[in-house]
C-alpha positions as CSV (number, residue, x, y, z in Angstrom):
1,X,32.3,11.9,-38.3
2,X,33.9,8.5,-37.6
3,X,31.5,5.7,-36.7
4,X,32.1,4.0,-33.4
5,X,34.1,0.9,-33.7
6,X,32.4,-2.2,-32.1
7,X,34.5,-3.4,-29.2
8,X,34.9,-7.0,-28.0
9,X,32.8,-7.8,-24.9
10,X,35.9,-8.5,-22.9
11,X,36.8,-4.8,-23.0
12,X,33.6,-4.1,-21.1
13,X,34.4,-6.5,-18.3
14,X,36.0,-3.8,-16.0
15,X,33.1,-1.4,-16.5
16,X,30.6,-4.2,-16.0
17,X,32.3,-5.4,-12.8
18,X,32.5,-1.8,-11.5
19,X,28.8,-1.3,-12.3
20,X,27.8,-4.5,-10.7
21,X,29.9,-4.0,-7.6
22,X,28.8,-0.3,-7.3
23,X,25.1,-1.3,-7.6
24,X,25.6,-4.1,-5.1
25,X,27.3,-1.9,-2.6
26,X,24.8,0.9,-3.1
27,X,21.9,-1.5,-2.6
28,X,23.6,-2.9,0.5
29,X,24.2,0.5,1.9
30,X,20.6,1.4,1.0
31,X,19.3,-1.6,3.0
32,X,21.6,-0.9,5.9
33,X,20.7,2.8,6.1
34,X,17.0,1.9,5.6
35,X,17.1,-0.5,8.5
36,X,19.0,2.1,10.5
37,X,16.3,4.7,9.9
38,X,13.6,2.2,10.8
39,X,15.5,1.3,13.9
40,X,15.9,4.9,14.8
41,X,12.2,5.5,14.3
42,X,11.5,2.5,16.4
43,X,13.8,3.8,19.1
44,X,12.2,7.2,19.1
45,X,8.7,5.7,18.9
46,X,9.5,3.4,21.9
47,X,10.6,6.4,23.9
48,X,7.5,8.3,22.9
49,X,5.3,5.5,23.9
50,X,7.1,5.1,27.2
51,X,6.7,8.8,27.7
52,X,3.0,8.7,26.9
53,X,2.5,5.7,29.2
54,X,4.3,7.3,32.1
55,X,2.5,10.6,31.6
56,X,-0.9,8.9,31.6
57,X,0.0,6.8,34.5
58,X,1.1,9.8,36.6
59,X,-1.9,11.9,35.5
60,X,-4.6,9.3,36.2
61,X,-3.0,8.3,39.5
62,X,-2.8,11.9,40.5
63,X,-6.4,12.4,39.6
64,X,-7.5,9.3,41.4
65,X,-5.5,10.4,44.4
66,X,-7.9,13.3,44.7
67,X,-10.8,10.9,45.1
68,X,-8.9,8.8,47.6
69,X,-8.0,11.9,49.6
70,X,-11.7,12.8,49.7
71,X,-12.6,9.2,50.8
72,X,-10.0,9.5,53.6
73,X,-11.6,12.8,54.6
74,X,-15.1,11.2,54.7
75,X,-13.8,8.3,56.7
76,X,-12.2,10.6,59.3
77,X,-15.4,12.4,60.2
78,X,-18.7,10.8,61.1
79,X,-20.7,13.8,59.7
80,X,-19.5,16.3,57.1
81,X,-21.7,19.2,56.2
82,X,-22.0,20.7,52.8
83,X,-19.7,23.7,53.4
84,X,-16.9,21.6,54.9
85,X,-17.2,19.3,51.9
86,X,-17.0,22.2,49.5
87,X,-13.9,23.7,51.2
88,X,-12.1,20.4,51.2
89,X,-12.7,19.6,47.5
90,X,-11.9,23.2,46.4
91,X,-8.2,22.6,46.0
92,X,-8.4,19.3,44.1
93,X,-10.9,20.8,41.7
94,X,-8.5,23.7,41.0
95,X,-5.5,21.4,40.6
96,X,-7.0,18.7,38.4
97,X,-8.4,20.2,35.1
98,X,-10.0,16.9,34.1
99,X,-11.9,16.6,37.4
100,X,-15.5,17.5,36.7
101,X,-17.3,16.2,39.8
102,X,-16.5,15.2,43.3
103,X,-19.6,14.0,45.1
104,X,-20.7,12.4,48.3
105,X,-23.3,9.7,47.5
106,X,-24.9,8.3,50.7
107,X,-26.8,5.1,51.1
108,X,-30.5,5.8,51.6
109,X,-32.8,2.8,52.4
110,X,-36.3,3.0,50.9
111,X,-37.8,3.4,54.4
112,X,-35.8,6.5,55.0
113,X,-36.4,8.1,51.6
114,X,-39.2,10.5,52.6
115,X,-37.4,11.8,55.7
116,X,-34.2,12.1,53.8
117,X,-35.7,14.2,51.0
118,X,-37.5,16.3,53.6
119,X,-34.3,17.0,55.7
120,X,-32.5,18.5,52.7
121,X,-33.5,21.4,50.4
122,X,-37.2,21.6,49.9
123,X,-36.7,21.1,46.2
124,X,-34.4,18.1,46.8
125,X,-35.7,14.8,45.6
126,X,-34.1,11.5,44.5
127,X,-34.2,11.2,40.7
128,X,-33.4,8.9,37.9
129,X,-33.3,8.9,34.1
130,X,-36.3,8.0,32.1
131,X,-36.0,5.9,28.9
132,X,-36.0,9.2,27.1
133,X,-33.0,10.3,29.3
134,X,-35.0,12.9,31.2
135,X,-34.7,13.5,35.0
136,X,-37.8,12.0,36.8
137,X,-38.5,11.0,40.4
138,X,-36.9,7.7,41.2
139,X,-39.1,4.7,41.4
140,X,-39.5,2.4,44.4
141,X,-36.4,0.4,45.2
142,X,-34.9,-1.1,48.4
143,X,-32.2,1.5,48.6
144,X,-31.0,4.6,46.8
145,X,-27.6,6.2,46.3
146,X,-28.4,9.9,45.5
147,X,-25.7,12.5,45.0
148,X,-26.0,14.7,48.1
149,X,-22.9,16.9,48.0
150,X,-21.7,17.8,44.4
151,X,-18.9,20.1,43.6
152,X,-18.5,22.3,41.7
153,X,-22.2,22.9,42.5
154,X,-22.7,25.6,39.9
155,X,-22.2,23.4,36.9
156,X,-23.6,20.3,38.3
157,X,-27.0,21.2,39.8
158,X,-28.8,18.5,37.8
159,X,-26.6,15.8,39.4
160,X,-27.8,16.7,42.9
161,X,-30.3,14.0,43.9
162,X,-29.5,11.7,41.0
163,X,-29.7,8.1,42.1
164,X,-26.5,6.5,40.8
165,X,-28.0,3.1,41.5
166,X,-30.7,3.8,38.9
167,X,-28.1,3.4,36.2
168,X,-27.5,-0.4,35.6
169,X,-23.8,-0.1,34.8
170,X,-23.1,2.3,37.7
171,X,-25.2,0.1,40.0
172,X,-22.9,-2.8,39.1
173,X,-19.9,-0.7,39.8
174,X,-21.4,0.4,43.2
175,X,-22.1,-3.2,44.1
176,X,-18.5,-4.3,43.1
177,X,-17.0,-1.4,45.2
178,X,-19.3,-2.3,48.2
179,X,-18.3,-5.9,48.1
180,X,-14.6,-5.4,47.5
181,X,-14.0,-2.3,49.6
182,X,-11.7,-1.0,46.8
183,X,-11.9,1.9,44.4
184,X,-13.8,0.9,41.2
185,X,-13.0,2.7,37.9
186,X,-15.4,2.6,35.1
187,X,-16.2,4.4,31.9
188,X,-19.5,6.2,31.2
189,X,-21.0,8.3,28.4
190,X,-23.2,11.3,29.0
191,X,-23.3,11.0,32.8
192,X,-23.1,14.8,33.3
193,X,-24.8,16.0,30.2
194,X,-27.6,13.8,28.8
195,X,-26.9,14.5,25.2
196,X,-23.1,14.5,25.4
197,X,-20.9,11.9,23.7
198,X,-18.0,12.6,25.9
199,X,-16.4,9.6,27.7
200,X,-16.0,10.1,31.4
201,X,-13.9,8.2,33.9
202,X,-16.0,7.4,36.9
203,X,-14.1,6.6,40.2
204,X,-16.1,5.1,43.1
205,X,-14.7,4.5,46.6
206,X,-16.9,2.9,49.3
207,X,-17.2,4.4,52.8
208,X,-18.2,2.2,55.7
209,X,-19.7,3.2,59.0
210,X,-16.7,2.2,61.1
211,X,-14.3,3.8,58.7
212,X,-12.2,0.6,58.4
213,X,-13.0,-1.8,55.6
214,X,-15.0,-4.8,57.0
215,X,-13.5,-8.2,56.6
216,X,-16.5,-10.0,55.1
217,X,-18.8,-9.3,52.2
218,X,-21.8,-9.6,54.4
219,X,-20.5,-7.0,56.9
220,X,-19.5,-4.7,54.1
221,X,-23.0,-4.7,52.7
222,X,-24.5,-4.1,56.2
223,X,-22.0,-1.3,57.2
224,X,-21.9,0.5,53.9
225,X,-22.5,4.2,54.5
226,X,-22.1,5.6,51.0
227,X,-19.6,6.3,48.2
228,X,-17.2,9.0,47.3
229,X,-17.6,9.5,43.5
230,X,-15.2,11.3,41.2
231,X,-16.0,12.0,37.5
232,X,-13.2,12.9,35.1
233,X,-13.5,14.0,31.5
234,X,-11.5,11.5,29.4
235,X,-10.5,14.1,26.8
236,X,-9.1,16.4,29.5
237,X,-7.1,13.5,31.1
238,X,-5.4,12.9,27.8
239,X,-4.9,16.5,26.8
240,X,-3.4,17.3,30.2
241,X,-1.2,14.2,30.2
242,X,0.1,14.7,26.7
243,X,0.6,18.4,26.8
244,X,3.9,19.3,25.2
245,X,4.4,15.8,23.8
246,X,4.4,14.9,20.2
247,X,1.5,12.6,19.4
248,X,1.1,13.5,15.8
249,X,-0.3,10.6,13.7
250,X,-0.8,8.5,16.9
251,X,-4.0,7.1,18.4
252,X,-3.9,5.9,22.0
253,X,-6.0,3.0,23.3
254,X,-6.3,2.8,27.1
255,X,-8.2,0.2,29.1
256,X,-8.5,-0.4,32.8
257,X,-8.4,-4.1,32.1
258,X,-5.0,-5.9,32.1
259,X,-4.2,-7.9,28.9
260,X,-4.7,-11.3,30.6
261,X,-8.2,-10.4,31.8
262,X,-9.1,-9.0,28.4
263,X,-8.3,-12.3,26.8
264,X,-10.2,-14.2,29.5
265,X,-13.3,-12.2,28.7
266,X,-13.2,-12.7,24.9
267,X,-16.4,-14.7,24.9
268,X,-18.4,-12.0,26.7
269,X,-16.8,-9.3,24.6
270,X,-18.0,-11.0,21.4
271,X,-21.5,-10.0,22.3
272,X,-20.4,-6.4,22.5
273,X,-21.3,-4.0,19.5
274,X,-18.6,-2.2,17.5
275,X,-15.8,0.0,18.7
276,X,-16.5,3.5,20.1
277,X,-19.9,2.7,21.6
278,X,-21.0,2.0,25.2
279,X,-22.5,-1.5,24.7
280,X,-22.0,-3.4,28.0
281,X,-24.9,-5.6,29.0
282,X,-26.9,-4.6,32.1
283,X,-25.4,-5.5,35.4
284,X,-21.9,-5.6,34.1
285,X,-19.2,-3.0,34.9
286,X,-18.1,-0.8,32.1
287,X,-14.3,-0.9,32.0
288,X,-12.7,2.4,31.3
289,X,-11.7,1.5,27.7
290,X,-11.2,4.5,25.4
291,X,-9.5,5.5,22.2
292,X,-7.9,8.9,22.0
293,X,-7.5,10.3,18.5
294,X,-4.7,12.9,18.4
295,X,-6.0,14.4,15.1
296,X,-9.4,15.4,16.6
297,X,-8.3,15.5,20.3
298,X,-11.4,13.4,21.0
299,X,-11.9,10.4,23.3
300,X,-14.2,7.5,22.2
301,X,-15.4,4.5,24.1
302,X,-13.8,1.3,22.9
303,X,-14.3,-2.4,23.7
304,X,-12.3,-3.8,26.6
305,X,-10.6,-6.4,24.3
306,X,-8.0,-4.6,22.1
307,X,-9.2,-4.6,18.4
308,X,-6.8,-6.4,16.1
309,X,-6.5,-3.3,13.8
310,X,-5.1,-1.4,16.8
311,X,-2.4,-4.0,17.3
312,X,-1.5,-4.2,13.6
313,X,-1.3,-0.4,13.3
314,X,1.7,-0.2,15.7
315,X,4.1,2.5,14.5
316,X,7.0,0.3,15.6
317,X,8.1,-1.9,12.7
318,X,9.5,-4.7,14.8
319,X,6.1,-5.9,16.0
320,X,6.2,-9.7,16.0
321,X,3.1,-11.8,15.7
322,X,1.0,-13.2,17.2
323,X,0.9,-11.0,20.3
324,X,1.9,-7.7,18.6
325,X,3.0,-6.2,21.9
326,X,5.7,-3.8,20.6
327,X,3.3,-0.9,21.1
328,X,1.8,-2.2,24.3
329,X,2.5,-0.8,27.7
330,X,1.2,-1.8,31.2
331,X,0.9,1.3,33.3
332,X,0.1,0.7,36.9
333,X,-2.9,2.7,38.0
334,X,-4.4,2.4,41.4
335,X,-2.1,-0.6,42.1
336,X,-3.6,-2.4,39.0
337,X,-2.2,-3.0,35.6
338,X,-3.9,-1.3,32.8
339,X,-3.5,-1.8,29.1
340,X,-2.1,0.9,26.8
341,X,-1.7,0.5,23.1
342,X,-0.4,3.1,20.6
343,X,-1.5,2.8,17.0
344,X,-0.5,4.9,14.0
345,X,-2.6,6.7,11.4
346,X,-2.1,6.2,7.7
347,X,-0.5,9.6,7.5
348,X,2.5,8.5,9.6
349,X,4.0,6.8,6.6
350,X,3.9,10.1,4.7
351,X,5.8,11.8,7.5
352,X,8.5,9.1,7.6
353,X,10.7,9.8,4.7
354,X,13.7,7.5,4.1
355,X,15.6,10.4,2.6
356,X,18.9,9.2,4.1
357,X,18.6,5.7,2.6
358,X,17.5,7.1,-0.7
359,X,20.2,9.7,-0.6
360,X,22.8,7.0,0.2
361,X,21.5,5.0,-2.8
362,X,21.6,8.1,-5.0
363,X,25.1,9.0,-4.0
364,X,26.2,5.3,-4.4
365,X,24.8,5.2,-7.9
366,X,26.4,8.5,-8.7
367,X,29.8,7.4,-7.5
368,X,29.2,4.2,-9.4
369,X,28.1,5.9,-12.6
370,X,31.0,8.4,-12.6
371,X,33.8,5.8,-13.0
372,X,31.6,3.6,-15.2
373,X,30.8,6.5,-17.5
374,X,34.5,7.5,-17.5
375,X,35.5,3.9,-18.5
376,X,32.8,3.7,-21.1
377,X,33.9,7.1,-22.5
378,X,37.5,5.9,-22.5
379,X,36.4,2.7,-24.3
380,X,34.5,4.8,-26.8
381,X,37.4,7.1,-27.2
382,X,39.7,4.1,-27.6
383,X,37.5,2.7,-30.3
384,X,37.5,6.1,-32.1
385,X,41.3,6.3,-31.8
386,X,41.6,2.7,-33.1
387,X,39.2,3.6,-35.9
388,X,41.2,6.7,-36.6
389,X,44.5,4.7,-36.4
390,X,43.1,2.1,-38.8
391,X,41.9,4.9,-41.1
392,X,45.4,6.5,-40.9
393,X,47.0,3.2,-41.5
394,X,44.8,2.6,-44.5
395,X,45.6,6.1,-45.8
396,X,49.3,5.5,-45.1
397,X,49.0,2.2,-47.0
398,X,47.3,4.0,-49.8
399,X,49.9,6.7,-49.8
400,X,52.6,4.1,-49.7
401,X,51.0,2.3,-52.6
402,X,50.6,5.6,-54.4
403,X,54.2,6.5,-53.6
404,X,55.4,3.2,-54.9
405,X,53.3,3.5,-58.0
406,X,54.6,7.0,-58.4
407,X,58.2,5.8,-57.9
408,X,57.5,3.0,-60.5
409,X,56.1,5.6,-62.9
410,X,59.0,7.9,-62.1
411,X,61.4,5.0,-62.7
412,X,59.6,4.3,-66.0
413,X,59.8,8.0,-66.9
414,X,63.4,8.1,-66.0
415,X,64.1,4.9,-67.9
416,X,62.3,6.3,-70.9
417,X,64.3,9.5,-70.5
418,X,67.5,7.5,-70.1
419,X,66.6,5.6,-73.2
420,X,66.7,8.9,-75.1
421,X,69.3,10.8,-73.2
422,X,72.5,10.1,-71.2
423,X,72.2,9.9,-67.5
424,X,74.3,13.0,-66.9
425,X,72.2,15.0,-69.3
426,X,69.0,13.7,-67.7
427,X,70.2,15.1,-64.3
428,X,71.0,18.4,-65.9
429,X,67.5,18.5,-67.5
430,X,66.0,17.8,-64.1
431,X,67.9,20.7,-62.7
432,X,66.2,22.8,-65.4
433,X,69.4,23.9,-67.0
434,X,68.5,26.0,-70.1
435,X,71.6,25.4,-72.3
436,X,73.0,21.9,-72.3
437,X,76.0,21.8,-74.7
438,X,79.6,20.7,-74.1
439,X,82.7,20.5,-76.2
440,X,84.7,17.3,-76.1
441,X,88.4,17.4,-77.4
442,X,88.5,13.7,-78.4
443,X,85.8,11.2,-78.8
444,X,85.3,8.3,-81.2
445,X,82.2,8.2,-83.4
446,X,80.9,5.1,-85.2
447,X,78.2,4.8,-87.9
448,X,76.8,1.5,-89.0
449,X,74.4,0.9,-91.9
450,X,72.5,-2.2,-93.0
451,X,73.4,-3.0,-96.6
452,X,70.5,-4.0,-98.9
453,X,67.8,-3.1,-96.4
454,X,65.9,-1.1,-98.9
455,X,65.5,-4.1,-101.2
456,X,64.4,-6.2,-98.1
457,X,61.7,-3.6,-97.3
458,X,60.2,-4.1,-100.7
459,X,59.8,-7.9,-100.2
460,X,58.2,-7.9,-96.7
461,X,55.5,-5.9,-94.9
462,X,56.1,-2.7,-93.1
463,X,55.3,-4.4,-89.8
464,X,57.8,-7.1,-90.5
465,X,60.4,-4.4,-91.5
466,X,59.9,-2.7,-88.1
467,X,60.2,-6.0,-86.3
468,X,63.5,-6.8,-88.0
469,X,64.9,-3.4,-87.4
470,X,63.8,-3.5,-83.8
471,X,65.6,-6.9,-83.3
472,X,68.8,-5.6,-85.0
473,X,68.9,-2.3,-83.2
474,X,68.0,-3.8,-79.8
475,X,70.9,-6.2,-80.2
476,X,73.1,-3.2,-80.9
477,X,71.7,-1.3,-77.9
478,X,72.7,-4.2,-75.6
479,X,76.2,-4.1,-77.1
480,X,76.4,-0.4,-76.4
481,X,75.4,-0.9,-72.8
482,X,77.9,-3.7,-72.4
483,X,80.8,-1.6,-73.7
484,X,79.7,1.6,-71.9
485,X,79.1,3.6,-75.0
486,X,76.4,6.2,-75.7
487,X,73.9,5.5,-78.5
488,X,73.1,8.7,-80.2
489,X,70.4,7.9,-82.7
490,X,69.2,5.7,-85.5
491,X,68.5,7.2,-88.9
492,X,66.5,4.8,-91.1
493,X,68.6,1.7,-91.2
494,X,71.7,3.5,-89.9
495,X,72.9,3.3,-86.3
496,X,75.1,6.0,-84.6
497,X,77.1,5.4,-81.3
498,X,79.9,7.4,-79.6
499,X,82.5,6.7,-77.0
500,X,84.0,9.2,-74.6
501,X,81.0,11.3,-73.7
502,X,79.1,12.6,-71.9
503,X,81.4,11.2,-69.3
504,X,85.0,11.3,-70.8
505,X,87.0,8.1,-70.9
506,X,90.5,7.4,-72.2
507,X,89.6,4.0,-73.9
508,X,86.8,5.4,-76.0
509,X,88.4,4.2,-79.2
510,X,89.0,0.7,-77.9
511,X,85.4,0.4,-76.7
512,X,84.1,1.5,-80.1
513,X,86.4,-1.0,-81.9
514,X,85.3,-3.8,-79.6
515,X,81.6,-3.0,-80.2
516,X,82.2,-2.8,-84.0
517,X,83.6,-6.3,-84.0
518,X,80.7,-7.6,-81.9
519,X,78.2,-5.9,-84.2
520,X,79.6,-7.9,-87.2
521,X,79.2,-11.1,-85.2
522,X,75.7,-10.2,-84.1
523,X,74.6,-9.4,-87.7
524,X,75.8,-12.8,-88.8
525,X,73.7,-14.4,-86.0
526,X,70.6,-12.5,-87.0
527,X,71.1,-13.5,-90.6
528,X,70.9,-17.1,-89.6
529,X,67.8,-16.5,-87.4
530,X,65.9,-14.7,-90.1
531,X,67.5,-16.7,-93.0
532,X,68.3,-13.4,-94.6
533,X,71.8,-12.3,-95.9
534,X,72.1,-9.3,-93.5
535,X,75.4,-7.3,-93.8
536,X,76.6,-3.9,-92.5
537,X,79.2,-1.3,-93.2
538,X,80.9,0.4,-90.3
539,X,82.8,3.7,-90.3
540,X,84.8,5.1,-87.3
541,X,86.6,8.4,-86.8
542,X,88.2,10.0,-83.7
543,X,88.1,13.8,-83.1
544,X,86.6,16.7,-81.3
545,X,82.8,17.3,-81.2
546,X,80.1,19.4,-79.5
547,X,77.4,17.5,-77.8
548,X,74.1,18.7,-76.3
549,X,70.4,19.1,-76.3
550,X,68.5,21.8,-78.3
551,X,64.9,22.7,-78.7
552,X,61.8,22.4,-76.4
553,X,60.0,19.4,-77.7
554,X,61.1,15.9,-78.9
555,X,64.6,16.8,-78.2
556,X,67.5,14.4,-78.4
557,X,71.1,14.3,-77.3
558,X,73.1,15.0,-80.5
559,X,76.6,15.6,-81.8
560,X,77.9,18.4,-84.0
561,X,81.3,18.8,-85.6
562,X,83.4,17.7,-88.5
563,X,84.2,14.5,-86.7
564,X,80.6,13.4,-87.1
565,X,80.7,14.1,-90.9
566,X,84.0,12.2,-91.4
567,X,82.7,9.2,-89.4
568,X,79.6,9.2,-91.6
569,X,81.8,9.3,-94.7
570,X,83.8,6.4,-93.5
571,X,80.6,4.3,-93.3
572,X,79.2,5.5,-96.6
573,X,82.5,4.9,-98.5
574,X,83.2,1.7,-96.6
575,X,83.2,-1.9,-97.8
576,X,80.3,-4.2,-96.9
577,X,81.0,-6.4,-94.0
578,X,84.1,-4.3,-93.0
579,X,85.1,-1.7,-90.4
580,X,86.7,1.3,-92.0
581,X,88.6,3.8,-89.7
582,X,90.5,7.0,-90.3
583,X,94.2,7.6,-89.7
584,X,93.4,9.3,-86.3
585,X,91.6,6.2,-85.0
586,X,94.2,3.9,-86.5
587,X,97.0,5.7,-84.6
588,X,95.1,5.2,-81.3
589,X,94.3,1.5,-81.9
590,X,97.3,0.2,-83.9
591,X,99.0,-1.2,-80.9
592,X,96.0,-3.3,-79.8
593,X,94.2,-4.2,-83.0
594,X,95.2,-5.4,-86.4
595,X,94.4,-3.4,-89.5
596,X,94.6,-3.7,-93.3
597,X,95.6,-0.5,-95.1
598,X,93.1,0.3,-97.7
599,X,95.0,3.3,-99.0
600,X,93.8,6.7,-100.2
601,X,90.2,7.0,-101.2
602,X,88.3,10.1,-102.3
603,X,85.9,11.4,-99.7
604,X,83.1,13.7,-100.7
605,X,83.9,17.2,-99.5
606,X,87.3,16.1,-98.1
607,X,89.3,14.9,-101.0
608,X,91.6,11.9,-100.7
609,X,92.0,10.3,-97.3
610,X,94.0,7.3,-96.2
611,X,91.8,4.8,-94.4
612,X,92.3,1.4,-92.7
613,X,90.1,-1.7,-92.3
614,X,89.9,-3.0,-88.7
615,X,90.3,-6.8,-88.8
616,X,90.4,-7.7,-85.1
617,X,92.3,-7.5,-81.9
618,X,96.0,-8.5,-81.7
């Protein structure tokens, strides 16, 4: 497998830019969608808080209207008996689930206590709570405010005769209501059931003798007839108000104190114990300050000043400091502003999943990685292709070198073959022709022999002999090439050459004659170079021959026929330093060369033959 080719960093620039841009845009889209989701949750939470505030405002106002309606009823009649009272409050009790008690609490001076107790049920007596929170006969006071009419009577028998003024916090509320002539709302724990931890809303409305509210505090105190008291269970108020509304993971803080008044009473509130406990000092009015926990559907008493952790737990993300009022609402109850804060539990974060923003980021990264991966894959593929191309180029170069080397070797082989055989014969051998032999009607054959070479061989070394022969025959080879003649072979110190084959030519005899003259000149030059008296005999004859190649190994191109024998006899019977030719050759060359007639000489196997000595061109 090909190794990956390292790429220059510049090639990664498009992929890097695409990756950077894709990550940047994905991150930007992630932030935008994240903020959009937060804004959407804030919008939905704002609407939920508004809905909760409106629902509580309507429910509490509706509940308090029942108390106000009873106060109007009590003002309208100087005397109201128990049965009339029960009939009037029957409907409000059935309509308002959170309403536990509607009671008439008259003012009883201490001087009238005995007669008052005697006029009512024989078992009726004015009571109060002991330190152990048990019902006991009320102690001596200047005046009493016992519960005379209590509905529903069945469930609230223990309340009948209870002196509301015996309770310090309620006494403070009664005093405030008496002096202001307005409804007073306060919060109490365990008013109905001594051992209960339920938080109740206590509404008190003063009733004066002349029905109308006196104008001065003094007259209000003198003309006070009693109070209409309504007790509402805090848990039922919230459950009824929030029925059908999604309050999961939300806690609701509600106080009858407006935010400005809460801040004004910080110093007094610092002396209050921790949240969820009724800790107001004696003589002070307990504000209705509660915390509703949706998880347990329970209501707990809370301090009037809003705890900081409630403000900081606002489910709305845009909750600027230092007021942290994003989750605050100011419902108007009984013509007064109350404080409502909504805080979130820790579980709300688990319910708020930013799946859209994370999905956007995931999709953005995927759409980024797809082209980046494609580009990186393309770059890797490009590197592999370039590597493969380089490998192919290297192989092609190697093949080219091998081919050139092969051609060189082939040229050497061909040259070696051409040094042995004629070119035409070489081509026929390459074509794998089995029989290579031809008959030529007229060619000129020449033999040349070095005279006295045997005696020279005895005087010098064999290596020197070979060197001398190589120089002489190499010179003759150059002459053969120059004149276009075909060297046939060397036999010892004899040299054989032919003209007119394998490619026929008409001037074969002239070419042989010219070469023979040049050979005489070349041998004289070599004699001077080697300082040896070299000399040769040359014999030439013209006639028909058969030429070809025979055998399978170490074959040569050779000639057969009587022409070859006669040419050899012309050399062996010739004169040293002369060129002897037959009559046939003489007849061809006599017009272009000069000859000296030697006459008839006896030739072995042929008898007498007339020969000529070639002396030179005309």
